[in-house]
C-alpha positions as CSV (number, residue, x, y, z in Angstrom):
1,M,-0.7,1.9,-32.1
2,V,2.7,3.7,-33.3
3,D,6.2,2.8,-32.5
4,D,6.8,5.8,-30.4
5,E,4.0,5.1,-27.8
6,P,5.3,4.3,-24.4
7,R,6.0,0.6,-23.9
8,I,5.7,0.4,-19.7
9,V,6.9,-1.6,-17.4
10,S,5.6,-1.3,-13.4
11,L,7.6,-2.8,-10.9
12,I,5.7,-1.9,-8.2
13,P,1.4,-2.3,-7.7
14,S,1.0,1.0,-7.3
15,G,2.6,2.2,-10.2
16,T,0.7,0.0,-12.0
17,E,-2.8,1.6,-10.6
18,I,-1.7,5.1,-11.5
19,V,-0.8,3.6,-14.9
20,A,-4.0,2.7,-15.2
21,A,-5.9,5.8,-13.7
22,L,-3.6,7.7,-16.3
23,G,-5.3,5.7,-19.3
24,L,-2.2,4.1,-20.4
25,A,-3.7,0.3,-19.1
26,D,-3.1,-0.9,-23.2
27,R,0.8,0.5,-22.7
28,L,1.8,-1.6,-19.7
29,V,4.2,-4.7,-21.3
30,G,5.4,-5.9,-17.9
31,R,4.8,-5.8,-14.3
32,S,5.9,-7.0,-11.0
33,H,4.6,-10.1,-9.3
34,E,2.6,-8.7,-6.9
35,C,0.7,-6.3,-9.9
36,D,-3.0,-7.6,-9.6
37,F,-4.8,-4.4,-10.4
38,P,-7.0,-3.4,-12.1
39,P,-8.5,-7.2,-13.6
40,G,-5.9,-8.4,-16.5
41,V,-3.1,-6.9,-15.6
42,E,-2.4,-10.1,-14.1
43,R,-1.6,-11.9,-18.1
44,L,1.0,-9.7,-18.6
45,P,4.9,-11.1,-18.3
46,A,5.9,-10.8,-14.3
47,C,9.3,-9.6,-14.3
48,T,10.3,-9.7,-10.2
49,R,9.8,-12.4,-7.9
50,P,10.3,-12.6,-4.2
51,A,14.0,-13.9,-3.2
52,F,12.4,-15.6,0.1
53,D,9.8,-17.9,1.1
54,T,6.7,-16.1,1.3
55,G,5.1,-18.5,3.6
56,G,4.7,-19.1,7.1
57,A,3.9,-16.9,9.7
58,S,4.2,-13.4,10.3
59,R,7.6,-13.9,12.4
60,D,8.7,-15.8,10.3
61,I,8.3,-14.0,7.5
62,D,9.9,-10.9,9.3
63,D,13.0,-13.1,10.4
64,R,13.8,-13.6,6.8
65,V,13.5,-10.4,5.4
66,R,15.6,-8.7,8.1
67,A,17.9,-11.2,7.7
68,L,18.4,-10.3,3.9
69,L,18.3,-6.8,4.8
70,R,21.3,-7.4,7.4
71,E,23.4,-9.0,4.9
72,A,22.6,-6.3,2.5
73,L,21.4,-9.0,-0.1
74,T,18.3,-8.0,-2.3
75,I,14.5,-9.0,-1.3
76,Y,13.1,-9.4,-4.6
77,D,15.0,-10.8,-7.6
78,L,14.8,-8.8,-10.9
79,D,14.4,-11.0,-14.1
80,T,16.6,-8.6,-16.4
81,D,16.2,-11.2,-19.4
82,A,12.4,-10.2,-19.4
83,L,13.1,-6.6,-19.5
84,E,15.8,-7.2,-22.2
85,R,12.8,-8.9,-24.6
86,L,10.1,-6.3,-23.3
87,R,12.1,-3.5,-24.2
88,P,10.6,-1.0,-22.5
89,T,10.7,2.8,-23.1
90,H,9.8,3.6,-19.4
91,I,9.9,1.7,-16.0
92,V,8.2,2.3,-12.9
93,T,9.5,1.3,-9.8
94,Q,9.6,3.2,-5.9
95,D,12.4,4.0,-3.4
96,Q,10.0,4.6,-0.3
97,C,10.3,1.0,1.3
98,A,13.5,-1.7,0.6
99,V,10.5,-4.3,1.2
100,C,8.1,-3.0,-1.4
101,A,9.5,-3.4,-4.6
102,V,13.1,-3.8,-6.2
103,D,16.0,-1.5,-4.8
104,L,15.8,1.3,-7.2
105,A,19.9,0.8,-7.4
106,E,19.4,-2.5,-9.4
107,V,16.9,-1.1,-11.3
108,E,19.4,1.8,-12.8
109,R,22.0,-0.9,-13.2
110,A,19.7,-3.1,-15.1
111,V,18.8,-0.7,-17.4
112,A,22.7,0.4,-17.8
113,E,24.1,-2.9,-18.7
114,I,21.5,-4.5,-20.9
115,A,22.2,-3.6,-24.5
116,G,20.2,-0.8,-26.2
117,C,18.0,-0.3,-23.2
118,E,17.2,3.6,-23.0
119,A,14.2,3.5,-20.8
120,R,13.4,5.9,-18.6
121,V,12.9,5.1,-14.8
122,I,10.1,7.0,-12.9
123,S,10.8,6.4,-9.1
124,H,8.0,6.8,-6.5
125,Q,9.1,8.3,-2.8
126,P,5.6,8.9,-1.2
127,A,5.2,9.1,2.4
128,V,2.1,11.3,2.7
129,L,-1.0,11.8,0.8
130,A,0.1,14.9,-1.3
131,D,3.4,12.9,-2.2
132,V,0.7,10.5,-4.0
133,F,-1.1,13.1,-5.8
134,D,2.2,14.4,-7.1
135,D,3.2,11.3,-8.2
136,V,0.6,11.0,-10.4
137,E,0.6,14.4,-11.7
138,R,5.0,13.5,-12.3
139,T,4.1,9.6,-14.0
140,G,1.6,11.2,-16.1
141,A,3.8,14.1,-17.4
142,A,6.3,11.3,-17.9
143,L,4.2,9.4,-20.2
144,G,3.3,12.1,-21.9
145,V,-0.3,12.8,-20.6
146,D,-1.6,15.6,-18.1
147,G,-2.4,13.8,-14.9
148,A,-3.7,17.2,-13.4
149,P,-7.4,15.9,-13.9
150,V,-6.5,12.4,-12.6
151,A,-5.4,13.8,-9.2
152,D,-7.9,16.6,-8.9
153,A,-10.5,14.0,-9.2
154,L,-9.4,11.9,-6.3
155,R,-8.5,15.3,-4.1
156,G,-12.1,16.0,-4.8
157,R,-13.4,12.8,-3.5
158,I,-11.2,13.0,-0.3
159,E,-12.3,16.4,-0.1
160,A,-16.3,15.4,0.4
161,I,-15.3,12.9,2.7
162,E,-13.3,15.2,4.6
163,S,-16.5,17.6,4.9
164,R,-18.8,15.2,6.0
165,S,-16.6,13.9,8.9
166,R,-16.6,17.1,10.5
167,G,-18.0,17.7,13.6
168,L,-18.6,13.9,13.3
169,P,-17.4,12.3,17.0
170,R,-13.6,11.6,16.9
171,K,-12.7,8.0,17.6
172,R,-8.9,6.9,18.8
173,V,-7.8,4.4,16.4
174,A,-5.1,2.1,16.6
175,C,-3.7,0.9,13.2
176,I,-1.8,-2.2,13.0
177,E,0.5,-3.1,9.8
178,W,1.9,-6.0,11.2
179,C,1.2,-8.5,13.7
180,E,4.5,-10.4,14.9
181,P,6.5,-8.2,15.8
182,L,3.7,-5.9,16.6
183,M,3.9,-2.7,14.0
184,V,1.4,0.4,13.7
185,A,0.9,2.1,10.6
186,G,2.3,5.2,9.5
187,N,3.3,7.2,6.3
188,W,-0.3,8.1,4.9
189,V,-2.0,5.9,7.1
190,P,-2.7,8.9,10.4
191,E,-3.4,11.4,7.6
192,M,-6.2,8.7,6.3
193,V,-7.5,8.2,9.6
194,R,-8.3,12.2,10.4
195,L,-10.0,12.7,7.2
196,A,-12.5,9.8,7.7
197,G,-13.1,10.9,11.0
198,G,-10.7,9.8,13.2
199,E,-7.6,10.3,15.3
200,D,-4.8,7.8,15.3
201,T,-3.0,7.3,18.6
202,L,-0.1,5.4,17.7
203,G,1.3,6.0,14.3
204,V,3.1,9.4,12.8
205,A,2.2,10.9,9.3
206,G,5.0,11.0,6.8
207,E,7.1,8.2,8.9
208,H,7.9,4.4,8.4
209,A,5.7,2.1,10.9
210,P,7.5,1.5,14.1
211,T,7.7,-1.7,16.1
212,I,6.1,-1.2,19.1
213,A,5.7,-3.5,22.5
214,W,2.5,-4.8,23.7
215,E,2.6,-2.3,26.5
216,T,2.1,0.6,24.2
217,L,-0.6,-0.7,22.3
218,A,-2.6,-1.1,25.8
219,A,-1.3,1.8,26.8
220,A,-2.8,4.0,24.0
221,D,-6.3,2.1,25.0
222,A,-8.2,3.2,21.3
223,D,-11.7,3.2,20.9
224,A,-10.6,1.7,17.9
225,I,-8.2,-1.2,16.7
226,V,-7.9,-1.4,12.8
227,F,-5.7,-4.0,10.9
228,M,-4.4,-3.5,7.4
229,P,-1.1,-5.9,7.4
230,C,1.2,-5.2,4.7
231,G,0.8,-7.5,2.0
232,Y,-2.2,-9.4,3.3
233,G,-5.8,-10.0,2.4
234,L,-8.9,-10.0,4.3
235,G,-8.7,-13.6,5.1
236,R,-4.7,-13.8,6.2
237,T,-5.6,-10.5,8.1
238,R,-8.3,-12.3,10.1
239,E,-5.7,-15.1,10.6
240,D,-3.1,-12.6,12.1
241,A,-5.8,-10.6,14.2
242,E,-7.3,-13.9,15.7
243,M,-3.6,-14.8,16.7
244,L,-3.3,-11.4,18.5
245,A,-6.6,-11.2,19.9
246,A,-5.9,-15.0,21.8
247,R,-3.9,-13.3,24.4
248,P,-5.3,-13.1,27.5
249,A,-4.9,-9.0,28.0
250,W,-6.8,-8.8,24.7
251,R,-9.9,-8.6,26.6
252,N,-9.3,-5.8,28.8
253,L,-7.9,-3.2,25.8
254,R,-11.3,-0.9,25.1
255,A,-11.9,-2.0,21.4
256,A,-12.1,-5.4,22.3
257,R,-14.5,-4.8,25.2
258,T,-17.0,-2.9,22.7
259,G,-16.2,-4.8,19.7
260,E,-14.6,-2.2,18.0
261,V,-12.0,-4.1,16.0
262,Y,-11.9,-4.1,12.6
263,V,-9.4,-6.6,9.6
264,T,-9.1,-5.3,5.8
265,D,-7.3,-6.0,2.8
266,G,-4.3,-4.0,3.6
267,N,-2.5,-6.0,0.7
268,Q,-5.2,-4.0,-2.0
269,F,-5.8,-0.8,-0.3
270,F,-3.9,0.8,2.6
271,N,0.0,-0.4,1.5
272,R,-0.9,0.9,-2.4
273,P,0.3,4.3,-2.1
274,G,-1.9,4.6,-5.6
275,P,-5.7,5.6,-6.5
276,R,-7.5,3.4,-4.3
277,L,-6.1,5.3,-1.2
278,V,-9.0,7.4,-1.9
279,E,-11.3,4.1,-1.4
280,S,-9.3,3.3,1.7
281,I,-10.6,6.1,3.4
282,E,-13.5,5.6,2.3
283,I,-13.2,2.3,4.4
284,L,-12.4,4.0,7.6
285,A,-15.2,6.1,7.2
286,E,-17.7,3.4,7.3
287,I,-15.4,1.8,9.9
288,L,-15.4,5.0,12.3
289,H,-19.0,6.0,11.6
290,P,-21.3,3.7,9.9
291,E,-24.2,6.2,10.7
292,S,-22.7,8.6,8.2
293,F,-20.6,6.5,6.0
294,S,-22.0,3.7,3.6
295,F,-19.6,2.9,0.2
296,G,-20.1,-0.7,-0.1
297,H,-16.8,-1.9,1.1
298,Q,-18.2,-4.2,3.9
299,G,-17.7,-7.8,4.2
300,T,-15.3,-7.5,0.7
301,A,-12.4,-4.8,1.8
302,W,-12.8,-4.8,5.6
303,E,-15.0,-6.9,8.3
304,R,-15.8,-6.5,12.1
305,L,-13.2,-9.0,14.2
């Protein structure tokens, strides 16, 4: 490696996965505390940490995050000493969600204040799938590699799923991004449901996840309900889904009566706007049309509740 090759710090898991997909995993020198894919990246020094207690019930976590936002306080702390030691030439972050990573303004302020730091900040702001592919190409260009073949390969895999899903019965789907308070998934998720052969009943493509009342979920009466809480793995998702399913009115929902309720690893897949959104579409295709799709994700990335 020569000295002018990039030294990359990624402050968002999806950014880390994009860098790796571009073939530059060996140029990563730092990560966020949540970056855990591809395997081995967790050995890199973490440059962020949560500024709140991440334990407890979903309602408690939501209350803590909302309190920090009301006070205009940071949700994640940025370790500027670590950045100074690592001497990055590029920092990958995001400006899409205040709850997902360190605030972009804080990153830019840190770069300006660290003596001798001239790191280029690459910020992602995806709202739909096309934005994710654009981020792949834009990040590649900033790092001196051609990201178009990577983005094209991802598009090709998605097009193959969409082609196979055409003509299949379109199940109406409710995607749950948080259980208490109840939120439905937005942004790229409704688009992914459509590509997998379904119809999202509550989410709106390109818009953030809205909070809804229980009555709204009941009125939608979707054919299938898919849980994908932000930041939760399969086990934690199951715990929250079972809590919601304990409501007396739950058994009246069509999906509950027919056994079409599913839990997924939202943290590893649906919540990260990077290359593995393709696997997320595969997961939805397996759930909605098991007679037509089998990618091997059941049991590790999703389960029936």
